[in-house]
C-alpha positions in Angstrom: -34.4 25.6 10.7 -37.8 23.6 11.2 -38.5 20.2 10.3 -40.6 21.3 7.1 -37.9 23.5 6.0 -35.5 20.6 6.1 -38.0 18.4 4.5 -38.6 20.6 1.8 -34.7 21.0 0.9 -34.7 17.1 0.4 -34.3 16.2 -3.6 -35.1 12.9 -4.6 -32.5 13.5 -7.8 -29.6 14.3 -5.0 -30.6 11.2 -3.0 -30.6 9.1 -6.2 -26.9 10.4 -6.9 -25.9 9.4 -3.6 -27.3 5.9 -3.8 -25.8 5.4 -7.4 -22.3 6.3 -5.8 -22.6 3.9 -3.0 -23.6 1.2 -5.8 -20.7 2.1 -7.8 -18.4 1.7 -4.8 -20.1 -1.4 -4.0 -19.6 -2.7 -7.3 -15.9 -1.8 -7.3 -15.3 -4.3 -4.3 -14.9 -8.1 -5.0 -16.1 -10.4 -6.3 -17.2 -7.5 -9.1 -13.6 -5.9 -9.0 -14.4 -3.2 -10.9 -11.6 -1.2 -9.5 -11.6 1.6 -11.8 -15.0 2.9 -11.2 -13.8 3.5 -7.5 -12.0 6.6 -9.2 -14.8 8.1 -10.0 -17.5 6.3 -7.9 -17.2 9.0 -4.8 -17.7 12.1 -6.9 -21.7 12.2 -6.7 -21.3 11.7 -2.8 -18.8 14.3 -2.8 -20.9 16.9 -4.9 -24.1 16.7 -3.2 -22.7 17.1 0.4 -20.7 20.0 -0.9 -23.6 21.8 -2.7 -26.2 20.7 0.2 -27.2 23.9 2.6 -27.9 22.0 5.6 -25.6 20.3 7.6 -28.0 17.7 9.2 -29.4 17.1 5.6 -25.7 16.4 4.3 -25.4 13.9 7.3 -28.4 11.9 5.9 -27.0 12.0 2.5 -23.8 10.0 4.2 -26.1 8.1 5.8 -27.8 6.9 2.7 -24.6 6.5 1.0 -23.4 3.9 3.9 -26.5 1.9 4.0 -26.3 1.4 0.2 -22.4 0.7 0.2 -22.1 -1.3 3.4 -25.6 -3.0 2.5 -24.5 -4.3 -0.5 -20.7 -5.3 0.5 -22.4 -7.1 3.5 -25.2 -8.7 2.4 -23.2 -12.1 2.8 -23.9 -11.9 6.7 -27.6 -12.7 6.5 -26.3 -16.2 5.1 -25.9 -16.8 8.8 -29.4 -18.3 8.5 -30.5 -20.8 9.1 -29.5 -21.5 12.4 -32.2 -24.3 13.6 -29.3 -27.2 13.7 -28.4 -25.2 16.9 -31.7 -25.2 18.0 -32.7 -21.7 17.3 -36.2 -21.3 15.9 -36.4 -20.4 12.3 -38.4 -17.0 13.1 -35.2 -16.1 16.0 -32.9 -17.5 13.0 -34.1 -15.2 10.4 -34.1 -12.1 13.1 -30.5 -13.1 14.4 -28.9 -12.7 10.8 -30.7 -9.8 9.9 -30.0 -8.0 13.1 -26.4 -8.9 12.7 -26.5 -7.4 9.1 -28.3 -4.3 10.1 -26.1 -3.4 13.0 -22.9 -3.7 11.4 -24.2 -2.1 8.1 -25.3 1.2 10.6 -22.2 1.2 12.3 -20.3 2.0 9.0 -23.2 4.6 7.8 -23.1 6.6 10.9 -19.5 7.0 10.1 -20.0 8.4 6.8 -23.0 10.6 8.1 -20.4 12.1 10.5 -18.3 12.6 7.3 -20.9 14.4 5.2 -22.0 16.6 8.0 -18.9 17.8 8.6 -18.0 18.5 5.1 -20.9 20.3 4.7 -20.1 22.3 7.6 -16.7 23.1 6.6 -17.7 24.1 3.3 -20.3 26.5 4.7 -18.0 28.2 7.3 -15.2 28.6 4.9 -16.4 28.7 1.3 -13.7 29.2 -1.5 -10.9 26.9 0.1 -10.9 24.3 -2.3 -7.9 22.4 -1.7 -8.0 22.8 1.8 -11.7 21.3 1.9 -10.0 18.1 -0.1 -7.5 17.6 2.5 -10.0 18.0 5.0 -12.2 15.4 3.7 -9.5 13.0 3.1 -8.0 13.2 6.5 -11.6 12.6 8.0 -12.6 9.8 6.0 -9.2 7.8 7.0 -9.6 8.8 10.4 -12.9 7.3 10.6 -11.8 4.2 8.6 -8.8 4.0 11.3 -11.2 4.0 14.1 -13.7 1.5 12.6 -10.6 -0.7 12.4 -10.2 -0.4 16.0 -14.0 -1.9 16.7 -15.1 -5.4 16.7 -16.9 -4.8 13.7 -15.2 -3.6 10.3 -15.1 -4.5 7.0 -15.3 -2.9 3.2 -12.8 -0.4 3.6 -12.4 1.8 0.6 -8.4 0.3 -0.1 -10.3 -3.1 -0.6 -11.8 -1.6 -3.8 -8.2 -1.9 -5.5 -7.8 -5.3 -4.1 -6.8 -8.0 -5.9 -6.4 -6.3 -9.1 -4.8 -3.1 -8.9 -1.4 -4.2 -8.0 0.4 -1.0 -8.3 -1.9 1.0 -6.1 -2.0 -1.7 -3.8 1.9 -1.2 -3.3 1.0 2.3 -1.8 -0.1 0.4 1.4 3.5 -0.3 2.1 4.2 3.3 2.7 1.4 3.9 5.6 -0.8 0.9 5.2 -4.3 0.6 3.8 -4.9 4.1 4.4 -2.9 5.4 1.9 -4.9 3.9 -0.7 -8.1 5.3 0.8 -6.4 8.7 1.0 -5.4 8.9 -2.5 -9.3 7.8 -3.6 -11.0 10.2 -1.7 -8.9 13.1 -2.8 -8.8 11.9 -6.2 -12.8 11.9 -6.2 -12.9 14.9 -4.1 -10.9 17.0 -6.6 -13.3 15.5 -9.5 -16.3 17.0 -7.3 -15.0 20.5 -6.9 -14.0 20.7 -10.4 -17.8 19.8 -11.3 -19.1 22.3 -8.8 -16.7 24.9 -10.1 -17.8 24.5 -14.0 -21.7 24.4 -12.8 -21.0 27.8 -10.8 -19.5 29.1 -14.1 -22.4 28.2 -16.1 -24.6 29.8 -13.8 -23.0 33.0 -13.6 -24.4 35.9 -16.3 -22.5 36.3 -19.6 -21.7 39.8 -20.6 -23.1 40.5 -24.2 -20.2 43.1 -24.5 -16.4 42.2 -23.8 -15.8 43.9 -20.4 -19.5 44.9 -19.6 -21.6 43.2 -17.0 -25.1 43.7 -16.3 -26.8 44.3 -13.1 -30.7 44.0 -12.7 -32.6 47.1 -13.2 -34.0 48.8 -10.1 -37.5 48.4 -9.7 -39.8 51.7 -8.9 -42.7 51.4 -6.4 -45.0 54.0 -7.0 -46.0 53.9 -3.5 -42.8 55.2 -2.4 -41.9 58.0 -4.6 -38.3 58.6 -5.1 -37.1 55.5 -3.4 -35.3 52.5 -5.4 -35.0 48.9 -4.5 -32.8 46.4 -6.3 -34.4 43.0 -7.2 -32.6 40.3 -4.8 -30.1 38.1 -6.6 -31.4 34.9 -7.9 -30.6 32.0 -5.7 -30.3 28.6 -7.5 -31.8 26.1 -5.1 -29.6 23.3 -6.4 -26.4 25.1 -5.2 -27.7 27.0 -2.3 -25.6 27.9 -0.5 -22.9 28.2 -3.4 -19.4 26.6 -2.7 -17.5 29.2 -4.8 -14.5 27.3 -5.4 -11.5 29.6 -5.3 -9.9 27.7 -8.4 -11.7 27.2 -12.0 -12.5 23.8 -12.9 -9.5 22.8 -15.2 -6.6 23.0 -12.6 -8.8 21.2 -10.5 -9.7 18.2 -12.9 -5.9 18.2 -13.9 -4.8 17.8 -10.1 -7.5 14.8 -9.8 -5.3 13.2 -13.0 -2.2 14.1 -11.9 -2.7 12.8 -8.4 -4.3 9.1 -9.8 -1.6 9.1 -12.3 1.2 9.9 -9.6 -0.4 7.4 -7.4 0.1 4.6 -9.9 3.6 5.5 -11.0 4.8 5.4 -7.2 3.1 2.2 -6.8 5.0 0.8 -9.9 8.4 2.1 -8.6 7.7 0.3 -5.1 6.9 -2.8 -7.3 9.9 -2.8 -9.0 12.3 -1.8 -6.3 11.4 -4.4 -4.2 14.4 -6.5 -2.8 15.0 -10.1 -3.4 15.0 -12.9 -0.8 18.2 -14.3 0.0 18.8 -17.8 -1.6 17.6 -20.7 0.2 15.1 -18.7 2.2 12.3 -20.8 1.0 9.7 -23.4 2.7 7.2 -25.8 1.5 3.7 -25.9 3.1 1.0 -28.4 2.6 -2.4 -26.9 3.2 -5.9 -29.1 3.8 -9.1 -27.7 2.8 -11.4 -29.9 4.9 -14.9 -29.1 3.6 -17.1 -30.0 6.6 -19.7 -27.5 6.9 -20.2 -26.3 10.5 -23.5 -27.6 11.1 -22.1 -31.2 10.7 -18.7 -30.9 12.2 -20.1 -30.4 15.7 -21.9 -33.6 15.3 -20.3 -36.9 16.2 -20.3 -38.3 12.7 -18.8 -34.6 11.6 -16.1 -35.0 13.9 -15.0 -38.5 12.3 -15.5 -36.8 9.1 -12.9 -34.2 10.0 -10.5 -36.5 11.7 -10.7 -38.6 8.9 -10.2 -36.1 6.2 -7.3 -34.0 7.8 -5.3 -37.2 8.7 -5.7 -38.5 4.9 -4.6 -35.0 3.9 -1.7 -34.7 6.3 -0.3 -38.0 5.3 -0.8 -37.3 1.9 1.1 -34.2 2.1 3.9 -35.4 3.9 4.4 -38.0 1.1 4.8 -35.0 -1.3 7.8 -33.8 0.8 6.2 -30.8 2.3 8.1 -28.9 5.5 4.9 -28.7 7.6 1.2 -29.0 7.0 -1.5 -26.2 7.9 -5.3 -26.7 8.7 -8.4 -24.3 8.9 -9.7 -22.6 11.8 -11.3 -25.1 14.1 -10.5 -28.0 12.1 -11.0 -30.0 14.9 -13.9 -28.9 16.5 -13.0 -30.3 19.9 -11.5 -28.8 22.9 -7.8 -29.3 23.4 -7.3 -32.3 25.7 -4.2 -34.6 24.7 -5.8 -37.4 26.3 -9.2 -37.3 24.2 -9.1 -40.4 21.7 -9.4 -38.2 18.6 -6.5 -35.6 19.8 -4.2 -38.8 20.7 -4.8 -40.3 17.3 -3.5 -37.0 15.7 -0.7 -36.8 17.8 0.2 -40.3 17.1 0.0 -39.8 13.2 2.6 -36.5 13.6 4.8 -38.8 15.5 5.0 -41.5 13.1 5.4 -39.2 10.1 7.7 -36.9 11.5 6.4 -33.7 9.9 5.0 -30.7 12.1 1.2 -30.1 12.0 0.1 -26.7 12.5 -3.5 -27.3 13.8 -6.4 -25.1 14.1 -8.3 -25.9 17.5 -9.5 -24.5 20.7 -6.8 -24.2 23.5 -7.0 -23.7 27.2 -5.9 -20.6 28.5 -2.6 -21.3 30.7 -2.9 -21.0 34.5 -6.7 -19.9 34.0 -8.7 -20.5 37.0 -11.8 -20.5 34.9 -12.8 -22.8 32.1 -11.4 -20.5 29.3 -10.4 -21.4 25.9 -8.8 -19.6 22.9 -9.5 -19.9 19.2 -6.0 -21.1 18.1 -3.2 -22.5 15.5 -0.8 -24.9 17.3 2.2 -26.4 16.0 2.5 -29.9 16.9 5.8 -31.2 16.5 6.6 -35.1 16.2 7.5 -35.2 20.0 3.8 -34.6 20.5 4.2 -31.4 22.2 2.6 -28.0 20.8 5.4 -25.3 20.3 4.3 -22.4 18.2 0.8 -20.8 19.1 -1.3 -18.0 18.2 -4.4 -17.1 19.9 -7.2 -15.3 18.0 -7.3 -11.7 19.1 -10.4 -10.4 17.2 -13.4 -12.5 18.5 -16.8 -12.9 16.7 -19.4 -10.9 18.4 -22.1 -13.3 19.1 -20.6 -16.6 17.5 -17.3 -16.3 20.2 -18.1 -13.9 22.8 -21.3 -12.2 23.7 -21.3 -8.4 23.9 -23.0 -7.1 27.1 -22.9 -10.6 28.4 -24.8 -9.6 31.7 -27.9 -8.4 29.6 -27.7 -10.6 26.5 -26.3 -13.8 27.7 -29.5 -16.0 28.4 -30.7 -14.9 24.9 -27.9 -15.2 22.8 -25.6 -17.9 24.4 -27.3 -20.5 22.1 -25.3 -19.3 19.4 -22.0 -20.5 20.5 -21.5 -24.2 19.6 -19.1 -24.4 22.4 -19.8 -24.8 26.5 -16.7 -23.2 27.3 -15.6 -19.4 27.5 -13.7 -18.3 24.6 -11.2 -15.5 25.4 -9.1 -13.2 23.2 -5.7 -13.6 22.5 -3.0 -10.9 23.5 -2.5 -7.7 20.9 1.2 -8.8 20.1 2.2 -12.6 19.9 4.8 -14.2 18.1 4.2 -17.4 16.1 7.4 -19.1 16.7 7.7 -22.3 14.7 10.4 -25.0 13.9 10.4 -23.5 10.3 10.8 -19.9 11.3 8.4 -17.4 12.4 4.8 -16.4 11.0 2.3 -14.0 11.1 -0.9 -15.3 11.6 -4.5 -14.1 11.2 -7.6 -16.3 12.1 -11.3 -15.9 10.3 -12.0 -12.2 9.8 -8.8 -10.5 11.4 -7.7 -10.5 7.7 -9.6 -7.3 8.0 -7.4 -5.7 10.7 -4.0 -4.8 9.5 -3.3 -3.3 12.8 -2.9 -7.2 14.1 -0.6 -8.4 11.4 1.7 -5.2 11.6 3.4 -6.0 15.0 3.8 -9.7 14.1 5.9 -8.9 11.1 7.7 -6.3 12.8 8.6 -8.7 15.6 10.1 -11.1 13.1 7.1 -12.8 10.9 8.7 -13.9 7.6 5.6 -15.3 6.1 1.8 -14.9 6.6 -0.8 -17.5 7.6 -4.6 -17.2 7.4 -6.6 -19.9 9.0 -10.3 -19.2 8.2 -13.7 -21.2 8.5 -15.7 -19.2 6.0 -18.7 -21.5 6.5 -21.7 -20.8 5.7 -20.9 -17.9 3.8 -21.2 -17.4 0.2 -18.7 -17.3 -2.5 -18.5 -13.5 -2.9 -17.6 -13.2 0.9 -15.0 -15.8 0.2 -13.6 -13.3 -2.5 -13.8 -10.4 -0.3 -11.6 -12.2 2.0 -8.8 -13.3 -0.2 -8.9 -9.6 -1.0 -8.3 -8.7 2.5 -5.3 -11.3 2.5 -3.8 -10.0 -0.7 -3.7 -6.3 0.9 -1.9 -7.9 4.0 0.7 -9.9 2.2 1.6 -6.4 -0.2 1.7 -3.8 2.6 4.0 -6.3 5.0 6.0 -7.4 1.6 5.3 -11.1 2.7 4.3 -14.4 1.1 0.9 -15.5 2.2 -0.8 -18.8 2.4 -4.5 -19.0 3.1 -6.1 -22.0 4.7 -10.0 -22.4 4.9 -12.4 -24.9 5.6 -14.6 -24.2 2.6 -12.6 -22.1 0.6 -11.0 -20.1 -1.0 -7.8 -21.2 0.3 -4.7 -19.7 -1.5 -1.4 -18.6 -1.9 0.0 -15.2 -2.8 3.2 -13.8 -3.1 4.6 -10.3 -1.6 3.6 -8.7 -4.7 -0.4 -9.5 -4.3 -0.2 -11.8 -7.2 -2.4 -14.9 -6.6 -0.2 -17.8 -7.7 -3.0 -20.5 -6.8 -6.7 -20.3 -5.7 -8.7 -23.6 -4.7 -12.3 -24.2 -5.7 -14.8 -23.6 -3.0 -17.0 -26.0 -1.5 -14.4 -28.8 -2.2 -12.0 -31.2 -0.2 -8.5 -30.6 -1.7 -4.9 -30.6 -0.5 -2.4 -28.4 -1.9 1.5 -28.0 -1.9 3.1 -24.6 -2.1 6.5 -23.0 -1.6 6.6 -19.8 0.1 9.8 -17.2 0.5 10.9 -16.1 3.8 11.4 -12.4 3.8 13.0 -10.2 6.6 12.3 -6.7 4.9 10.4 -4.1 6.7 8.5 -1.5 4.7 7.7 1.9 6.1 4.4 0.9 7.2 5.6 -2.2 9.3 8.2 0.4 10.9 6.3 3.2 11.7 2.6 2.0 11.2 -0.3 4.8 10.0 1.7 7.7 9.8 -0.3 9.4 7.1 -3.5 9.6 9.0 -2.3 11.8 11.7 -0.1 13.8 9.2 -3.3 14.6 7.1 -5.1 15.6 10.4 -2.4 17.9 11.6 -2.1 19.3 8.1 -5.8 20.2 7.9 -5.5 22.2 11.3 -2.3 23.7 10.7 -3.4 25.0 7.5 -7.0 25.8 8.5 -5.4 28.0 11.4 -3.1 29.9 9.4 -5.8 30.9 6.7 -7.9 32.1 9.6 -5.5 34.6 10.9 -4.7 36.2 7.3 
């Protein structure tokens, strides 16, 4: 099919529907959190892809949806600018911020383009297999989200549209992780779209004037060919060419969508109500410090002094409130760890005198590394001055903490890192064992990666700690980040304490209820009591078993129908 024909099939009203779908799903995310919209927001995308006759065109519509959805939800990345305080010229600073935003948006959009093209191909190849098509579309979307979650750049999965507000649906993540929520959203929207397509098809079919009687178009007689008749070609409606021909009338599809949504909420409510209580006495009291020292300031000598004073004062104030340990954000002390440096020696002396452990965010050297290698770490400092528990960040931030394709881009981008040393990722499976028990830890945007939290919890993590900087990003990014932490708490049946530099710090229980949320851009301390839990949800035990099950069911049912 030529480019001209493809261009002629492009319809702006269909593109408008796809863009509207992207907007609807984006406003279902925090901070707007219009989560009910997500249960119908994908219908326009599903419908346009189903009725689009061209696979490349359907992929283009999928790409457009991704550009709108990810473009809106990830626009906070542009707040990386300005970088002039690091010596980067203004023009380069703008280019870096826009390039980072465009790249991650394109990565997510390409995945949706693959989904759109695949669904259009399946709809043309096997028309009339409505329920199987919904199954295939759900399986493929879940698989693509799982793929993105194993890449360095992932944010804004569909499950985030339900967090932190729709707590019943969030409990479905205990079964097979956040992909369970994605699956029910995609399937419900797919059934609604097929019901719409089926209803539209019925309205386009000819209606007999007499019950049981149908009308055919009359044969056309051409005088130039005596005795020969020609039947007129059937009318083809360009908006639905080729037709989907749903094998089921619209009402059963509509009722199936409603039943699926209701059943999902009911199952989530049952999981919420059946959660086992924690044993008596399994609690710990933690204090958190939100330092509120902007990155552009805390890397200066004055900023280092400000951070040291703020965290020391906050630590002593929380010790006086009777906490069991004090937690600081990611990179709270912006120095390479050296117990002999004056600032770190002062912290060690303070902890020794107070007698309460400090869980400090810092840059720790890699043991036994021949090169000057450091990790972004959370360290437990005990009163004897030694570090015991340690978690090293696994998912490093591209450009900020490591340089992709360093041999090519190293000279150009090395100035973006405030450290002169080489940051390396931590091991995939770690155990943060402290004097108060074992914790599950996430640093910075690791909150978006459930696959990093699950093994820690399965190995004995009894509570969750997330330590983040979040500067220089805006409030609505902080709300999205908080939504991820709510998801992590619910899927693992663990209480979570969230400690940030500029906000939002908070406390979340194992049901996803936010018990306390601090003000952003403010220095503050808070004392919180958390339950220590040892339960293992199905997701923690077996991981994401639903996605391979959906993919397997799609292949098996597809092959069976082909053999008939």
